[in-house]
N, C-alpha and C positions, 0 to 999 in steps of 0.2 A: 502494500500499499503505502502510496505515495504521502509527502509530506501534509499536503490538504487537509484531506476528511480526515488525519490522524488530529491536527489543532482544531478541524470542527468540532471534531466527537469531546476534546478536554474540554473547549469553551462549554460545550453544551452539559458534560459533567459537572464543573465548575457552577454554572450556572444553577443546574436544574435538577442533578445528581444521575445517577447510575438509572439507565431503563428500568422502567418498573413490573415486576415478573407479568402484569397481564394490563392489555393497551386497555384505558378507559378513556369516554370519551370527556372533555375537558377539561382532560387533567394538564395542566400546563407540561409537564414535564415530555409523557405521551405526547402531546404536539408536537414538542423542538425535535423528540426524538424521532417523528414520523414523517415531517418534514426536510429531518437531514437524511431518509430512508429514501422519500422522491428524487429531494438534488442526486442521492448516490446512484439511483436507477438511471436519473437523467444521461447524467455526466458516462456511462457505460454506455447507453445509449447512442449517445453522440460517437464516443470511440468507437463501435463498431461499424458505426456508417461510415466514417474515416478512413477507416480500417480496407474495408471493404473496398471503398470509390478509387483509394490505390492501387488495389491485389485486381479490379476490374479492368484501371486500365496496364497493368503491369501485360496481360494477358491481350490486350488488346495493339499493345506495343508492341508483342514478339509474335504480333498474326501480321502484323504490318513487317517487322524483321524479317520474318519467311518469305512475304510478298517476291519475289524475283521477279518475275517475267513482269508485271507494273509498277513497280518501286524501283530506282534508281538505288546505286550501290551507295552514297551519300546521306541519302534518305533512310535507307533498312538499315545502317550504323548507328546513326542517333536514334530512332525507332528503340534497339536492342539496348542502347543507352539510357535510354527514358526509361524501359522494362526493369534494367539493374534497380536507376533510383525510386520509383515505386515500388518496385520489391521492400526496397532499403526503408523506405517509409512507411510500409504498412509493420515492416515489423519492429521499427524503432519505437511507432505509437502504439503497436501491440505493450511493447515493454513499457513505455511510460503508462499506459494503462491496469499496469501488473499483471501483464499477462506474456504468455515463452510463445 
């Protein structure tokens, strides 16, 4: 887990305490933890979309890099390099998101 969610967890604990054993409607502590859970979920969803975008573009660039009869050498080379960069971005963002 990266530092930001940990800092938010610590701030919620300082302000409201640990999670309640059961979620109680109207409980400020439960409300704070519920909002935190929604934010973490939204954050993970955003990472998933960005990772998939890079993977999709890497696949497209690899296809272009292989399209010998229609695409010139220089463009195929650039497409191959772009595929490597998109793959590296997907891996880096996945690590940032706490995945492998």
